[in-house]
C-alpha positions in Angstrom: -66.4 9.9 75.1 -69.9 11.1 74.2 -69.9 14.7 73.1 -73.1 16.7 72.7 -73.4 18.3 69.2 -75.4 21.3 67.9 -76.6 21.5 64.4 -75.6 24.7 62.6 -76.3 26.1 59.2 -73.4 28.0 57.7 -72.8 29.8 54.4 -69.5 29.4 52.5 -68.1 31.0 49.4 -67.9 28.8 46.3 -64.1 28.7 46.7 -64.4 27.5 50.4 -66.9 24.9 49.4 -64.6 23.7 46.6 -61.7 23.5 49.0 -63.6 21.4 51.5 -64.9 19.1 48.7 -61.3 18.7 47.5 -60.2 17.8 51.1 -62.9 15.2 51.3 -62.1 13.8 47.8 -58.4 13.5 48.8 -59.4 11.5 51.9 -58.5 14.1 54.5 -62.0 14.1 55.8 -65.1 12.0 55.4 -67.6 14.9 55.3 -68.1 18.6 55.5 -68.8 18.6 59.3 -65.6 16.7 60.1 -63.5 19.2 58.0 -65.1 22.3 59.6 -64.8 20.8 63.2 -61.1 20.1 62.5 -60.5 23.7 61.3 -62.2 25.0 64.5 -60.1 22.7 66.7 -56.9 23.9 64.9 -57.9 27.6 65.4 -58.7 26.9 69.1 -55.2 25.3 69.5 -53.5 28.2 67.7 -55.4 30.8 69.8 -54.4 29.0 73.0 -50.7 28.9 71.9 -50.8 32.6 70.9 -52.5 33.5 74.3 -49.8 31.5 76.1 -47.0 33.3 74.3 -48.6 36.7 75.0 -48.9 35.8 78.7 -45.3 34.7 78.8 -44.2 38.0 77.1 -46.3 40.0 79.5 -44.8 38.2 82.5 -41.3 38.8 81.1 -41.9 42.5 80.6 -43.2 42.8 84.1 -40.3 40.8 85.7 -38.0 43.8 85.9 -35.2 45.5 84.1 -33.1 43.4 81.7 -29.6 42.4 82.8 -26.6 42.0 80.5 -26.0 38.5 79.4 -22.5 37.1 79.0 -22.8 34.3 76.5 -19.2 33.3 76.8 -19.4 32.9 80.5 -22.7 31.0 80.2 -21.2 28.6 77.6 -18.1 28.1 79.9 -20.4 27.4 82.9 -22.4 24.8 80.9 -19.2 23.1 79.6 -17.9 22.8 83.2 -21.2 21.3 84.3 -21.3 18.7 81.6 -17.6 18.2 81.2 
């Protein structure tokens, strides 16, 4: 898959630069760009997961009033289905 790239100039703290250098030295990444792209991908995935959870919570809140849950009856029903 051919992905277009854009060249960027970024500024890091000394500590951030040292961390990236240590990751490269440890073999986790081959260069700075690969490390930074991976961090961005991870943040994108994390943001997507959080947004998905927020949406599910919102849908749950809008689904109506909660009803009492009888765990013993639920457990008994499941045992009957699989027994």
